N, C-alpha and C positions, 0 to 999 in steps of 0.2 A: 589590572584587567581592563581592556579597551571597551569602547562602545561597540555593540554588535546588534545586527538586526536579523530577524528571521521572518519570512513571509511565505504562507502556504495557500495555494490556490485550490479552492474546492468548487464543486458544481454550482453552489448557490452563493456562498460567501468566501471572501479572501481574508485570511487572518494574519495579524501582524503582532510582532513583539520586539521591543527595544530593550536591550540589556545595558544598564549603566555600569561604570567602572566598579561600583560597589557590589555589583551582581544583581541588583534589584531590577524588576521588570515593569515595563509599561506596555499595555496591550491595546489593540485596536481591531476593528472589523469593518468590512465594506463589501457591498454586493459585487460579485464577480462580473466583469464586463465581457461581452461577446461581440464580434468574433476574436478580439484581441484582449486576452486576460491581463496583459502587461499594463494596460491603462489603469485598471483598478490597483494593480501592484504599486505603480509609481505614485499615483495619487494618495494612496493610503500611507506609503512610506514617507512621502513629503509631509503629510499631516502629522504623523507620529513623531518624526524627527523635529519638526518645527515646534510642535506642542511641548516637547521636552526642553526646548531652548538649545538644541544641539546643532552644530554645523555638520554637513555631510563629510567634511574633511576630518572630523573627529571619529567617524565610524571606521573601524578597522576591518570588520568582516560582515559580509552579507550572505545569508544561507537561504536557499530557495527550495521549496517543495511544490511539485505540480503534477497533475494527472493529464497534462496536455498530450503526452505520448500515447497513453492508453486511449484517450478520446479519439485521437487520429486513427488508431487501429480499429476501434469499435465502430466508429462512424464511417470507416472506409474513405477517409478524406484525401489520402495521398494519390498522386497521379504520376504517370511517366516513370514507374519503377519496373525494372526488368531483372531477370535471373539468368545466369549462365551456369550450366551444369554439365556433368559428364554425359556423353552420348549414350542414350538408352535409359536415362534417369530423368527425363523431362517431366514425368507425371508423379514424382515423389510427393509434391505438395497436394496434388489432387487425390491420390490414393490414400495418403496418410497411413493410419493404422487400420487393420482389419476389425479391431474390436468395435462393437456397437455399444454406445454409452447407454442406450435403452434396449435391452436384449429383445423384448417382446413388442417393440414398436416397429411395425413393418414400414412405416412412413418416415422413420427417423432420418434427419438430414444432418450431415456433417457441416462444420463451418466452411463457408466458401473460401477458397484460397485468396490471399491478398493480391496475388499477381495472376492475371488471366493467362491462359495457355499460349496465346499468340505472342506474349512478351517473354516467353521462356525459350532461351536458345541452348543449343547443345554444341559441345566441342569434342573433338576426337582426342582422347587421352585415357589412361587407366593406371591407377595406383592400386596395388593389392592390399589385402588386410594386414600384411606384415610391413607395409611401407615401401616395398620394392616397386619398381616401375615396370609394368608389363607393356604399356603402349605409350611412347613419348608424346608430348603435346604437339599436335599438328598446327603450326603457327599460321599457315595459309588458311586453314579451315577456321582457326580462331579469329583471325582478322575479319574474315567474311561474316562470321556470326556477330561480331561486335558491330560492324557497319550496318548489318541488317537490323539489329535492335535500335541503334541510334536513328536509323531511317524511319523507324516506327514511332519516334518521339521520346525514347527512353533518355532520361537525364540522371537517373540514379540506378546503379547496377549492383546487385548482389551476386557474388561468385561463390559457389559451393560445389566443390568437386569431391568425388568419391574418395574416402579415406585421406582427405587432405589434413586431418588432424594428426596423422602419423608422418606424412611427408608433404609439406606445403609448396614444394618447388614449382609445381604447375600453376597453382593459384597466384604465386608471386609473379611469375612470368606473364600470366594473363593480365594482372594489374598494370604491368609495364606496357603491354600491348594496347590496353584501353587508353592509357595516358598518351600513347603515340597516335592512335586512331581518333580519339575523341577526348581531348584534354579537359573539356569542361564537365565531363561526367564524373559524379561522385561514386566511389567504389567501396563496397564492404566485402571483406574476405572472411570466409567461415573459420579459418584456422586462427584468426585474431580475435574473433568475437566468441566463438564456441568450439574450442579445440577438443571436443569430446565425441564419443561414438554415438550411434543411433542416428541414422541418416535423416529420417523425417524430422526429428526434433532439432537436429543441427541446422537443417535447411530452413525450418520455420524460424529459428532464432536469428539466423543470418538475414533472412528476408525482412523480419520485423525491424531489425536494426537499420536496414536500408530504407524501409518504408517510412520510418519517422525521422531519418537523419536530416534531410533537407529542411523540413519545417522546424525541427527543434534547434538545428544549428542557427537558422536565421533568427528564431525567437531569442535564443540565449545571447547571440551577438548583439542584437538590437537592445536587449535589456542591459547588457554591459555598457554599451555606448551611452544609453540614457543615464545610467548611474554615474558614469565618469563626467558627463556634462554637468551634473549636479555637484561635482566636487569630490565624489567618492574615489579614494585612491587605492582601495584594496582589491582583492580578487572576488569574483562571484563563485560561491560554492553551491552545489546541488546535492540534495539528498538522493541516495540510491535506494533501490528496492531492498537491498541487503541490510539497510539500517545504518550505513556509514555515508559520510559526505565525501565528495571529490570536487575538483575544480570544474568549472563550466567547460574548459578546453578539453578535459578528459572525457566529459560526457558528450561533447560534440563527436568524438571518435567512437564512443560506445553508448549511444543513446538508449539502447535496449535495456541497459542497466538501471534506467530511471523511470521505467514504465509505471511502477507503483511507488513513486517518490514520496508523496505526501502521507499516505496511510502508514508507511513504515515508521515515520517519525512519531506518530501517535502511539504505536505499539511500544517503542523504546521508552517513551515518557510514562506509559502505564506501568512498565516494569520498575521505573524509578519511584513512582508513587507507592507501589506495593512494597518496595524495599524500605521506604521511610515508615510505612505503617506496620512493618514486621510480617508481611505476607508475600511470599516469593512464588507461590503457585496461583496463577491468575488467568482470567479471561479478559483481554482488552476489548472493550466495546466502544467503538467510535461511530456515533450516528450524527451525520451532518444534514445538509439540506437535500442531498441527492441520493446518497448511498449510506449503508451501514457496513462497517468493516469490523471483523472479529479476528482475534489471534490468540493462541495459547502461549502463556508465559510459564516456562518450566524452570524452576529453581532460579528465578530471577532473570532468565534470558528468554527472549522471544524465540519460538520454534522457527526453524528455517527450512527451506527446501531448495533443491537444485532442479526441480521439475515443475516450474511455475506455469500455470495456465491462465490465459486471459480470456474473458468473456465466455465463461462457462454457461451452458444451457441449464437453467434451474439448479445451478451449482453441482451438477453431476460430473464426476471425474471423467476425463478423456473426451469431454464435449467441447472444449475450448481450443484456443490456439496455444500450443506448447512452446516454452522457451527454456533453454538450458542456461539459466542464470541463477546466481545465489540470491535468494529473496526471502524476506520474512513470510512465513506460511500464513497468508491472510485468506479469509473467506469474505467476499464482497458481494452484497446483494443490493438490488434497487429498492431500498427502504430508507427514506429520509423524510425530513420535514416537508419537502416539496413533492413527495410521491403522490401521484394522482389517484383519487378514489372514485369509483363509479359502481353503479348497479350492473351486474353481469350475470345472466342466466339465473336470476332470482336470488343472488347473494351479493355481498359486498366484496369487491376486488380492490386491492391496493397495490400500486406499482406494477412493474418496475419503472414505468415511464415517470418522468419528473417534470415539474414546471420550471425547475432551475431558478435562476435569478431573473430571467426574462421569459415569459411575463411574471413568473413567480406565483405563489399562492394567491387566491382571490382576495384575501384580506390585505395584501400589500397595496392593492389599488393600482396595479401597473398593467392591467389588461387581462389578467387571468380570469377564466370563466369556469374551469373545472375545479372542484374542491380538492384539497390536499390534506395531508396529515396535520400540518400546521393549522389549517382552518378548523379541523376537528378539535385540536388541543385548545384553540382559542375559545371555541364554543363551549367546551367542557370547563372553562374557567381556569385552566392551568397557566395560561400566558397572560401577561399584563399588556393590554393594547396600547398603553401610554409609555411603556418602558421596554419595548422589544429591542433587543440588541443595544441595551443601554439608552434607549430613546432615539436611536438612529432613525427609526421610522415609526409612524403611528399605524396601528392596525384597525381595520374595520370589522367589528364583531357582526354587524348587520349583514354586510356583504358575504361573509363566511357562512353565516346561518342560512341565507337565501340560497347560496350555491349548494349546500348540503341538502337542504330541503328539496330543491328542484331536481338534483341529479342522483340522490341516493334515497332520502327518506320517503318522498312521495312515490317513486316507482316501486319501492319495496313495502309500502304500507307501514312505515315505522314513524314513531315520534322523532322530533329533531334530536333530542338528547340520546335516544337509542341509536340513531344512525351515526352520530358523532362518536359515541362510545364504541360502536361496532368498528368504525374505521380505526380507532386507537387500538382496539383489541386485535384486529386482523394484522396490522403491521407488526404488533408485538409477536404474534404467532409466526409470521414470516421470519422474524429475527430469532425466535426460539429454535426453529429448525436449523438455521445457520449456526447457532451456538452449539447445537448437538454435534455438528460436523467437526468443529474445532475442539470438542471435549470428548464426547463418547466415542466418536470414530477415531480419535487419537489415543484411545485407551485410558481416558481420564473421566472420573465420575464428577460431574459439575457440582455435586453436593460437597465435594472436598476442596473446591476452589473458591476464590474470591473474584467478584466482578468489579472491574474498574471501568466506570461509565463516563464518557466525555464526548466532546463534540457539541455543537449547538443544541441538538435534540436529545443527546444521550442521557442527561440527568432527568429529563421528563419521563423517559420510558425505562430507565435502567432498573428501578426497584420492581416494577411489574415483571420485567423479563427475569430477574433473579427469582422472584416469587414463583413464577411458572416452572422454573427448572429446579427448584429446591436449593438454590445457591444461598447460603446462610448470611453472606456479608457482601456489602457493596461499598466501594470507595468512590466518592464523588470529589474529584480534585477542585481546588480553587481555580478560577479562570478556566473551567472545563471546556468552554467554547473555543479556546485557542490552544488547547493542549498540544496539538500537532505542531503548531508554530513554535511553541516553547521547546518541543523535542528537537527541532532543527538545531537549536543552539546547544543542546546537550549531547549531540551526536559526535562520534569519533570520526576522524578522517580514516577512510578504509578503502581497500581495493582487493578484490578476490580474483584468483586465477585457478583454473582447473585443467587437467590433462588426462586423457584416457591412456591407460597402460594395463591391459587385462592380463592378469596372472593369478594363479593360485598362490596363496601366501607362502606355501612351502616351496614354491618355485621362483619367487621373486629374487632378482639379483640386487642385493643391497647397494652395491656401488652404482648401478644404473639408476636406481630410485633416488639415491642421494644426489646424483648429478642433475636429475630432472628437477628435484626440489630446489636446487641452487639456481637453476635457470628461472623457475617460476618466481622465486624470491626476488631476483633482480628485476623482473618485469613489474611486480607489485610494488617494490620499493621505489622504483623510478616514478610511478604515478603518485605515490604518497608524498615523496620528497618534493615534487613540483608544487605541492600545497604549502611549502615552507613551514612544515610541522617542526616545532621545537621539542626537544626531549627525545626520549627513546621511542623507537618504533617496534611494536611487538609483532611477532610472527606466530600464527596459529596454523596447524596442519591437521588435515583429516582425510578420510578416504570413504568412498561409497563401496560397501562390500556386501556379499551375498553367498549363500550356499551355492556350490557349483550346480548349474542346471536351473537355477531360479531366474526369474525375469525382473525382479525388483530388488532394490538395494536399501540398506540402512547405513547411516553415516556414523563413523566411529573415529575417535581421536587417533592421531599419529604422533609418536614422540618427537621431540625436537632433537637437533643435532644429527650426527652421522648415524645412519641406520645400519643395523646388523641383525643377526638371527634372533637375539634377545628382544630387539625392538619389534620384529615381526610377530614374535610370540605374544607380546603385549597387545598388539593390534588384534590378534585372534581372541584373546581374553576379553578385550573391549567389545568385540563383535558379539560374543556370547552373552555378555551382560546386557547390551542394548537389545538383543533379540529376545531375551527373557522378559525385559521390561515391556516390549511391544506385544509379544505373542504368548507370554506365559511359560515358555519352555525353550530349550536349546538342545541341538543334537551335537554333542561333543565329538562324535565319530565322523560326522560329515565334513568333507574338505570345504574350505572357504576361499573365495577368490575376490580380489579387489578389482574394480573396473575403472574408477575415476579417482584420481588423487588431487586434493584441493589444498589451497594455501590462502591465507588472509594476512595482509599487512595492515596493522592498525596503529594510528597515531593518537596521542592523548586528546581528550576533549577538555575545554575550559569549563570551569565551574559555573553553574546556574544557581542563583540564590532564589529559592521559592518563597512566596509570600508566607508570612507567619501571622497567625491569629493574635489579636490583642489579648493581653492577660486579664484585662478588666473591661467591663462593659462601658462603652462610650455613649450612654443613653439607651433607651429601650430598643431592642432589635426588631420589635414588631412594627411593621409598616402600616398594615391595614387588615381588614377582614374582607374576603371576597367569596362569592358563591362559586363552588367547584363541585364537580360531579364525581361521586364515589359510589359504585353500586353496592358496596357493603353497607353504606349508610342509607341505602334506598333512594339515592338521587342526589340533588344538589344540597350541600350543607354550607354553613358559614365556616370558611376555612381560614385560619390565621396565615398571614403572609409576612415573611421575615426578610430583613435586609442582611445579606450575607456578610457585608463589610462590618457589621456591628456584632457579629457572633464571637463571643470570647472563648478561649481555650477551656475545654471541659464542659461547655454548655451542652445540654441535651434537648432535643426536640422530638416529640412523639406525633406520628401521623394520625389523622390527615393534617398535612401542613405543606406549605409552599415556601421555597427559599429563592429569592431573586438576586441576581448579580448582572453586571453589564453583558456578559458573554453568553449566559445560559440561564435556565430556570430548573430548579430541582422540585420534583413532586414526590412527597412521602405519602404512600397509601396508609390507610388505617392500620395501626399496630406496629408499623416500622418505627424504630428508635434510632435517631441520628445523633452522634456525638462529635463535637469539634475537636480535632487534634491540633498539635502545636503548629502544623503547617497549613492550617485553615481548611484542611480536608474534612468533609463530612463522612464519617465511617458509620454505615447504616447496618443495623441488625434487622434482618428481614423476618417478619412474622410469616408463618406458613400459610398458604392460601386455603 
């Protein structure tokens, strides 16, 4: 096994991991740099590689996770992006869907379209719903529309024509005309990015791909050049939202697929930790410095979706920007260590705004003035001011206390510790609501699940979150603060393809479907093979199906090989089983239709050797006793603090207790009992609240 590196950019910290040929891991952490996050990436990688005595020429693989794409969209940073569409459909982005995400809110506002109307052009053409051409493309009109958009400063162009997923001939010709009229303009075609039906969602996906394309292409290319100048001879891989990795070159063509790159790696690793501990039904809880991400792990696999939404309003469905991409079904909220706390309308409010890494929490001493969750956790005694991020920085308890006193405690008439505990409790409540979305709203009782808590702040808040939801067990991985970076190295090379072919199952032509799947397999295999994957590449097939007349689909497996009537009957039985699992019943007499057929090509992942706990104690694991706040104990108590690296297999700790490691801190509330397993994970049995 070669040397490999993984690096994951978060809103506050960038995390690093180096895997040696033995499979063992060395980790690191560094504050994220703005506006260019690659500065922290390269500095941290140089430090990690040099610290292990490794030459860059010895590193065979680098895997990157980043939320740069989602940040560009959320912050509306891109400029000079235009859209060409079929005449009469200029306002698809503006109209969106008629559904109101808040039915009784008369002032509800939909997300503003990424492209202003003045940069949306129309061309004369029309493809019908069966793929036939009603109106040929008017090339004179098309050239005029292209020149007009370029004259307005457009440098990146999304092309999304009606029903192009069935017949892309006009989109392909438009791309040729753009190359002739404006050779420097980057083009995104809807039939390549999202060859599926539903016009608004397909247009939104295509536009987002175009919107982030230029910035991500320049970022990835500059990162590759910087790595090569250091002597790195391998390829740069990027984590996709689906939980698989692909080459940076592939992601330059399909950047929309890496919108939720980093969080997906964390969910994959949570599933791996659950498997090791013997628990396959989980909630992955990743709390970093800026956001908290949650995902449901069902039977050892993260739940996925093909209707991903970015930047939802208060996490309400249909309130964000939709994308037709295969993605791990994550719920993300503005709740992290850097989330700002303030007094608002007589109560404590926390988030979604974050201090990030610049200026960061007040206790960082980098210019922050508004208190954050990290400041509250420090005042409560949960964090060690001398050992934060393994001693990477020293924290100021006094500065944190003054900020909380001035901005929260005094305006609300609270004592300092009451205000700090209130901040801690409010952010937990925000995350509790999000956890209900990925469990109860998915038909799962959280009391039947196990919580895997990671990220820099996850182990501080994980046990309290589980306590509030009645979750009986929490797994706190070793090196929890860099779990997502470790997940980058555990991911498989993967590429997903989807096509719309709307048919009742009893009317599907097996030969047509088989031929379509063969074309999809060729496209997916080409991308996976460019990653130089050794060994066999697995193909997995599925379909989105529904009862005829319904507007929403469920994903069901599709058998491998040539399809026939027996295979279609197996798809129908699979749909009935999935429908019963989701809704509690199925109507065997109702006809079922499939609308989208999907395929994934997956190459094998290299092994990651996780740390193992020592079998015997290497000295006392207790580091010190520190005052920490626990309301059950009526305030501050003398709380034992343990060194995680000295905890032996089988050792038990009973809360209140604190466990420190370089990447994160674990807080065990009173009554919680943690046991160290062979992989150095803390498996915590939660006492009921």
